[in-house]
VOSEVEX-215225 format. One record per residue (C-alpha): x, z, y; residue number from 1. Coordinates in Angstrom, 1 decimal. Each point is the difference from the previous one (the first is absolute). Layout:
{{X, Z, Y}, NUM} ...
***
This chain:
{{0.0, 0.1, -0.1}, 1} {{2.8, 0.8, 2.4}, 2} {{1.7, -3.4, -0.7}, 3} {{-3.2, -1.9, 0.8}, 4} {{-0.5, 1.8, 3.5}, 5} {{3.6, -0.5, 0.7}, 6} {{-0.7, -3.5, -0.4}, 7} {{-2.8, -0.1, 2.0}, 8} {{1.6, 1.8, 3.0}, 9} {{2.8, -2.6, -1.0}, 10} {{-2.0, -3.6, 0.5}, 11} {{-2.6, 1.8, 2.4}, 12} {{2.3, 1.9, 2.6}, 13} {{-1.8, 1.7, 3.0}, 14} {{1.5, -0.1, 3.2}, 15} {{-0.7, 0.7, 3.9}, 16} {{2.2, -3.2, 0.4}, 17} {{-2.0, -2.1, -2.4}, 18} {{-3.5, 1.4, 1.5}, 19} {{1.7, -1.1, 3.8}, 20} {{0.8, -3.5, -1.4}, 21} {{-3.5, -0.2, -1.8}, 22} {{-1.8, 0.9, 3.4}, 23} {{1.9, -2.1, 2.1}, 24} {{-0.1, -3.1, -2.4}, 25} {{-3.8, 0.2, -0.3}, 26} {{-0.4, 0.5, 3.5}, 27} {{2.3, -2.7, 1.2}, 28} {{-1.8, -2.5, -2.6}, 29} {{-3.3, 0.9, 1.8}, 30} {{0.8, -0.6, 3.5}, 31} {{1.7, -3.5, -1.1}, 32} {{-3.2, -0.9, -1.3}, 33} {{-1.9, 1.7, 2.7}, 34} {{1.7, -2.0, 2.4}, 35} {{0.0, -3.4, -1.6}, 36} {{-3.8, 0.6, -0.4}, 37} {{-0.6, -0.5, 3.7}, 38} {{1.5, -3.5, -0.2}, 39} {{-1.1, -1.2, -2.7}, 40} {{-3.3, -0.5, -2.1}, 41} {{2.0, -0.1, -3.7}, 42} {{0.5, 3.1, -1.9}, 43} {{2.2, -1.9, -2.5}, 44} {{3.0, 1.8, 1.3}, 45} {{-1.2, 3.3, -0.4}, 46} {{0.8, 0.3, -3.6}, 47} {{3.1, -1.6, 0.2}, 48} {{1.3, 2.6, 2.8}, 49} {{-1.0, 2.7, -1.9}, 50} {{1.9, -1.2, -3.4}, 51} {{3.1, -0.3, 2.5}, 52} {{-0.8, 4.0, 1.0}, 53} {{-0.2, 0.7, -3.8}, 54} {{3.6, -1.6, -0.7}, 55} {{1.4, 1.7, 3.2}, 56} {{-1.4, 3.4, -1.1}, 57} {{1.1, -0.4, -3.4}, 58} {{3.7, -1.1, 1.1}, 59} {{0.6, 3.0, 2.1}, 60} {{-1.8, 2.7, -2.2}, 61} {{1.5, 1.5, -3.3}, 62} {{-2.2, -0.4, -2.9}, 63} {{-3.0, -1.6, -0.6}, 64} {{-2.8, 2.7, 1.5}, 65} {{0.5, -1.6, 3.6}, 66} {{-0.1, -3.6, -1.2}, 67} {{-3.4, 0.3, -1.9}, 68} {{-1.4, 2.4, 2.6}, 69} {{0.4, -3.0, 2.4}, 70} {{-1.5, -2.5, -2.0}, 71} {{-2.9, 1.8, -1.0}, 72} {{-0.5, 1.0, 3.8}, 73} {{0.8, -3.5, 1.3}, 74} {{-3.1, -1.0, -2.1}, 75} {{-2.5, 2.3, 1.2}, 76} {{1.4, -0.7, 3.5}, 77} {{-0.2, -3.7, -0.2}, 78} {{-3.7, 0.8, -1.5}, 79} {{-0.9, 2.2, 2.6}, 80} {{1.5, -1.0, 3.4}, 81} {{0.6, -3.8, -0.4}, 82} {{-2.4, -1.4, -2.1}, 83} {{-3.5, -1.0, 1.1}, 84} {{-2.4, 2.4, 0.0}, 85} {{2.5, 1.8, 1.9}, 86} {{0.3, 3.9, -0.1}, 87} {{-1.8, 0.0, -3.4}, 88} {{1.1, 0.0, -3.4}, 89} {{-1.3, -3.0, -1.8}, 90} {{1.9, -0.7, -3.6}, 91} {{-2.7, -2.9, -0.9}, 92} {{1.9, -2.5, 2.5}, 93} {{1.1, -2.9, -1.6}, 94} {{3.4, 0.2, -1.4}, 95} {{0.7, 3.6, 0.9}, 96} {{0.8, 1.0, -3.5}, 97} {{2.7, -2.4, -0.5}, 98} {{1.3, 1.0, 3.6}, 99} {{0.3, 3.9, -1.2}, 100} {{1.6, -1.0, -3.6}, 101} {{2.6, -2.0, 2.2}, 102} {{0.8, 2.8, 2.4}, 103} {{0.5, 2.5, -2.5}, 104} {{1.8, -2.3, -2.0}, 105} {{2.2, -0.8, 3.0}, 106} {{0.5, 3.9, 0.5}, 107} {{1.0, 0.8, -3.6}, 108} {{2.4, -2.8, -0.4}, 109} {{1.5, 0.7, 3.6}, 110} {{0.4, 3.3, -1.0}, 111} {{1.5, -0.7, -2.8}, 112} {{2.5, -2.1, 1.0}, 113} {{1.1, 1.8, 2.9}, 114} {{0.3, 3.2, -2.3}, 115} {{2.4, -2.2, -2.4}, 116} {{2.0, -1.1, 2.9}, 117} {{0.8, 3.3, 1.3}, 118} {{0.8, 1.6, -3.2}, 119} {{2.6, -3.3, -0.4}, 120} {{1.4, 0.8, 3.1}, 121} {{0.4, 3.6, -1.2}, 122} {{1.6, -0.8, -2.9}, 123} {{2.0, -2.3, 1.6}, 124} {{1.0, 2.2, 2.3}, 125} {{0.8, 2.6, -2.4}, 126} {{2.0, -2.4, -2.2}, 127} {{2.3, -0.9, 3.1}, 128} {{0.2, 3.9, 0.7}, 129} {{1.6, 0.8, -3.5}, 130} {{2.1, -2.9, 0.4}, 131} {{1.3, 1.7, 2.9}, 132} {{0.3, 3.5, -1.5}, 133} {{2.0, -1.6, -3.3}, 134} {{2.2, -2.1, 2.3}, 135} {{0.7, 3.1, 2.1}, 136} {{0.6, 2.3, -2.8}, 137} {{2.4, -2.3, -1.6}, 138} {{1.6, -0.6, 3.2}, 139} {{0.5, 4.2, -0.1}, 140} {{0.9, 0.3, -3.7}, 141} {{3.0, -2.9, 1.0}, 142} {{1.2, 1.7, 3.2}, 143} {{-0.1, 3.8, -1.1}, 144} {{3.0, -0.8, -2.2}, 145} {{2.0, -0.9, 3.1}, 146} {{0.0, 3.2, 2.0}, 147} {{0.1, 2.2, -3.0}, 148} {{3.2, -1.7, -1.2}, 149} {{1.6, 0.2, 3.3}, 150} {{-1.0, 3.6, 0.9}, 151} {{1.5, 1.2, -3.7}, 152} {{3.4, -2.4, 0.9}, 153} {{0.7, 1.7, 3.3}, 154} {{-0.6, 3.7, -1.0}, 155} {{2.0, -0.7, -3.2}, 156} {{2.7, -1.4, 1.6}, 157} {{0.3, 3.0, 3.0}, 158} {{-0.8, 2.7, -2.9}, 159} {{2.9, -1.6, -2.3}, 160} {{2.5, -0.4, 2.6}, 161} {{3.3, 1.5, -0.5}, 162} {{1.4, 0.2, 3.4}, 163} {{0.6, -4.0, 0.4}, 164} {{-3.5, -0.8, 2.5}, 165} {{0.8, 1.0, 3.5}, 166} {{-2.9, 1.8, 1.9}, 167} {{-1.1, -2.9, 1.7}, 168} {{-0.4, -2.0, -3.3}, 169} {{-1.9, 2.8, -1.4}, 170} {{-2.1, 0.3, 2.8}, 171} {{-0.8, -3.4, -0.4}, 172} {{-1.1, -0.1, -3.4}, 173} {{-2.1, 3.0, 0.7}, 174} {{-2.0, -1.9, 3.0}, 175} {{-0.3, -2.9, -2.3}, 176} {{-1.7, 2.1, -2.3}, 177} {{-2.0, 1.8, 2.8}, 178} {{-1.5, -3.2, 1.0}, 179} {{-0.7, -1.2, -3.4}, 180} {{-1.6, 3.4, -0.8}, 181} {{-2.1, -0.9, 3.1}, 182} {{-0.9, -3.3, -1.1}, 183} {{-1.1, 1.2, -3.5}, 184} {{-2.1, 2.6, 1.6}, 185} {{-1.7, -2.9, 2.4}, 186} {{-0.7, -2.1, -3.6}, 187} {{-1.4, 2.9, -1.5}, 188} {{-2.4, 0.7, 3.1}, 189} {{-1.0, -3.8, -0.5}, 190} {{-0.3, 0.3, -3.9}, 191} {{-2.3, 3.1, 0.8}, 192} {{-1.9, -2.3, 2.5}, 193} {{-0.8, -2.8, -2.6}, 194} {{-1.3, 2.6, -2.6}, 195} {{-2.2, 1.9, 2.7}, 196} {{-1.4, -3.4, 0.7}, 197} {{-0.1, -0.9, -4.0}, 198} {{-1.8, 3.4, -0.9}, 199} {{-3.1, -0.8, 2.1}, 200} {{-2.3, -2.6, 0.1}, 201} {{-0.5, 0.4, 3.7}, 202} {{2.4, 1.7, 2.7}, 203} {{-1.4, 3.3, 0.7}, 204} {{-0.3, -0.4, 3.9}, 205} {{-0.4, 2.9, 2.8}, 206} {{-0.4, -0.3, 3.6}, 207} {{3.8, 0.9, 1.6}, 208} {{1.1, -0.2, 3.4}, 209} {{2.4, -3.0, -0.1}, 210} {{2.7, 1.8, 2.5}, 211} {{0.3, 2.8, -2.1}, 212} {{0.8, -2.0, -3.3}, 213} {{2.6, -2.2, 2.1}, 214} {{1.6, 3.3, 1.5}, 215} {{0.3, 1.2, -3.8}, 216} {{1.5, -3.1, -0.8}, 217} {{2.7, -0.2, 2.3}, 218} {{1.1, 3.6, -0.3}, 219} {{0.7, -0.8, -3.8}, 220} {{1.7, -3.4, 1.1}, 221} {{2.1, 2.2, 3.0}, 222} {{1.3, 2.6, -3.3}, 223} {{1.5, -3.1, -1.5}, 224} {{1.0, -2.2, 2.8}, 225} {{0.7, 2.6, 2.9}, 226} {{2.0, -3.0, 2.0}, 227} {{-2.9, -2.2, 0.5}, 228} {{-2.2, 0.6, 2.9}, 229} {{-3.6, -0.2, -0.7}, 230} {{-2.7, -0.4, 2.5}, 231} {{-4.1, 0.0, -0.6}, 232} {{-2.6, -1.6, 2.6}, 233} {{-3.4, 1.0, -1.0}, 234} {{-3.4, -0.6, 2.3}, 235} {{-1.4, 3.1, 2.0}, 236} {{-2.8, 0.2, -2.0}, 237} {{0.3, 1.7, -3.3}, 238} {{-0.4, -2.4, -3.1}, 239} {{-1.5, 1.3, -3.2}, 240} {{0.6, -2.5, -2.9}, 241} {{-1.3, 0.3, -3.5}, 242} {{3.3, 0.0, -2.0}, 243} {{2.0, 2.0, -3.0}, 244} {{2.3, 1.4, 2.6}, 245} {{2.9, 0.0, -2.5}, 246} {{0.0, -3.7, -0.9}, 247} {{-0.1, -0.7, 3.7}, 248} {{2.8, 1.9, 0.8}, 249} {{2.0, -1.5, -2.8}, 250} {{-1.0, -3.6, 1.7}, 251} {{1.3, 1.3, 3.1}, 252} {{3.3, 1.3, -1.4}, 253} {{1.1, -3.1, -2.2}, 254} {{-0.8, -2.4, 3.1}, 255} {{2.3, 2.5, 2.0}, 256} {{2.4, -0.1, -3.0}, 257} {{0.2, -3.7, 0.0}, 258} {{0.2, -0.1, 3.6}, 259} {{3.3, 1.8, -0.3}, 260} {{1.1, -1.8, -2.9}, 261} {{-0.9, -3.9, 1.2}, 262} {{1.2, 0.6, 3.2}, 263} {{3.6, 1.2, -0.6}, 264} {{0.3, 1.0, 3.6}, 265} {{-3.1, 1.8, 0.2}, 266} {{0.2, 3.1, 2.0}, 267} {{-3.4, 0.2, 1.7}, 268} {{-3.9, -0.5, -1.2}, 269} {{-3.0, 0.0, 1.8}, 270} {{-3.6, 0.7, -1.9}, 271} {{-2.9, -1.2, 2.2}, 272} {{-3.6, 0.5, -1.1}, 273} {{-2.8, -2.2, 1.6}, 274} {{-3.6, 0.2, -0.1}, 275} {{-1.3, -3.3, -1.4}, 276} {{-3.5, 0.8, 0.2}, 277} {{-0.9, 0.4, -3.8}, 278} {{3.2, 0.8, -0.7}, 279} {{3.1, 1.4, 1.2}, 280} {{3.6, -1.8, -0.5}, 281} {{3.2, 1.5, -0.2}, 282} {{3.1, -1.9, 0.6}, 283} {{3.7, 1.2, -0.7}, 284} {{2.4, -1.8, 2.0}, 285} {{4.0, 0.8, 0.2}, 286} {{2.9, -1.7, 1.9}, 287} {{1.9, -0.9, -3.1}, 288} {{1.2, -3.8, -1.0}, 289} {{-3.3, -0.5, -1.2}, 290} {{-1.0, -1.8, -3.8}, 291} {{1.5, -2.8, -1.2}, 292} {{-2.7, -3.1, 0.0}, 293} {{1.0, -0.9, -3.3}, 294} {{-1.5, 3.4, -1.5}, 295} {{-2.6, 0.6, 2.6}, 296} {{-2.9, -1.5, -2.1}, 297} {{1.0, 1.9, -3.3}, 298} {{0.3, 3.7, 1.6}, 299} {{-3.2, 1.1, -0.9}, 300} {{-0.7, -1.7, -3.8}, 301} {{3.0, 2.3, -1.8}, 302} {{1.9, -3.2, -0.5}, 303} {{3.5, 0.8, 1.4}, 304} {{0.7, 2.5, -2.9}, 305} {{-0.8, -2.2, -2.6}, 306} {{-0.2, -3.8, 0.6}, 307} {{3.5, -0.4, 1.0}, 308} {{0.1, 0.1, 3.6}, 309} {{3.1, 1.4, 1.0}, 310} {{2.5, 0.0, 2.9}, 311} {{1.2, 1.9, 2.9}, 312} {{-3.4, 0.5, 1.1}, 313} {{-1.1, 1.5, -3.6}, 314} {{0.2, 3.3, -0.7}, 315} {{-1.4, 3.1, -1.6}, 316} {{-2.8, 0.6, 2.4}, 317} {{-1.4, -3.1, -0.2}, 318} {{-1.2, -0.2, -3.3}, 319} {{-3.0, 2.7, -0.8}, 320} {{-0.2, 1.7, 3.6}, 321} {{-1.8, -2.9, 2.0}, 322} {{-1.8, -1.4, -3.1}, 323} {{-1.4, 3.9, -0.7}, 324} {{-0.9, -0.3, 3.8}, 325} {{-2.4, -3.0, -0.8}, 326} {{-1.5, 1.6, -2.7}, 327} {{-0.7, 2.9, 2.0}, 328} {{-1.6, -1.4, 2.7}, 329} {{-2.1, -2.4, -1.8}, 330} {{-1.4, 2.7, -1.8}, 331} {{-1.3, 1.5, 3.2}, 332} {{-1.3, -3.5, 0.8}, 333} {{2.7, -1.1, 2.6}, 334} {{2.5, -2.4, 0.6}, 335} {{3.5, 0.1, 0.2}, 336} {{2.6, -2.4, 1.4}, 337} {{3.5, -0.4, 1.4}, 338} {{2.1, -2.3, 2.5}, 339} {{3.1, -0.1, 1.9}, 340} {{-0.8, 0.5, 4.0}, 341} {{1.2, -2.9, 2.5}, 342} {{1.9, 3.0, 2.2}, 343} {{1.8, 1.0, -3.2}, 344} {{-0.4, 2.3, -2.9}, 345} {{-2.8, 0.1, -2.7}, 346} {{-3.8, 1.3, 0.3}, 347} {{-2.0, 1.2, -3.1}, 348} {{-3.9, 0.3, 0.5}, 349} {{-3.1, 1.5, -1.8}, 350} {{-3.3, 0.3, 0.8}, 351} {{-2.6, 2.8, -1.4}, 352} {{-4.0, 0.0, 0.5}, 353} {{-1.0, 2.7, 2.2}, 354} {{-2.5, 2.8, -0.4}, 355} {{-3.5, -0.9, 0.6}, 356} {{-1.1, 3.4, 0.8}, 357} {{0.6, 1.4, 3.3}, 358} {{2.4, 2.9, 0.3}, 359} {{0.6, 2.6, 2.8}, 360} {{3.6, 1.3, 0.1}, 361} {{0.1, 3.7, 0.9}, 362} {{3.9, 0.9, -0.9}, 363} 
***
């Protein structure tokens, strides 16, 4: 019984969006027919307009309920308001049973088509997401060996030294081990981010103050890069954004790390948040050398680590970090991109949808 009820809810879901689309669609069809009725003596267009409304409602709603409801409502609307005798139900009108059956069939067929298309799209997106995760995890498993080997080698060399190494040489080995450890820490954070996304069918989002999330990311970044100057610019109005704060912080950290890695000479990063109406855009710009055009189109697909794209611009930071950023932002319904600025340096950009609710900040 529970399985049957679950199937019913799956194929006939109810929502405020569905009711709004249904109401607007039926009202729009009625309004168009009323206007045409004033300029035309024929009512042959009426069924066609309502059939179109049934199709539109079916495409814009989930499941079969609203499409079938629109088909039934259209039959009664055509009969009552737009078929002689007007403002009166008369099912004895010649050809009306055929109209009823046609509209109902269109409603069911279009609802089924729309549902199948949405399911196919969902499966396709899930397949692409799984492919991205598999590629990222393969990249991680391959790249984790490098820092572990380097750390072990550097520490072993220092511990096993019999006085042949200078203090400067020891310090250089330990500094290299520290850098590898920091990079390994970043890789583990990215791996945890992938696991966090993979472990849920949907990202759990809460309204967070964007400025606080950006500030937290900068604090963590400065611990690893004390010599880099970072500035944050946000609108005066407090922006509440539905997000998983930990994942978005990881995105900002990854992009700042790439600003340093790609820029080579980067010593200043500017983070700017701007209100774009229904979303907010965050840009992370640096004053470094910029990104090589040869790899610009591959930054977010994870291919730089395992498809043989190498060179002076290729380094550890380019493999998984930005691919993780793309996965996280797309899971939030946003977009991500990168470009070189005309005045020099690189710019990473991502968008997030704003909260639909109104908030009043009292902090």
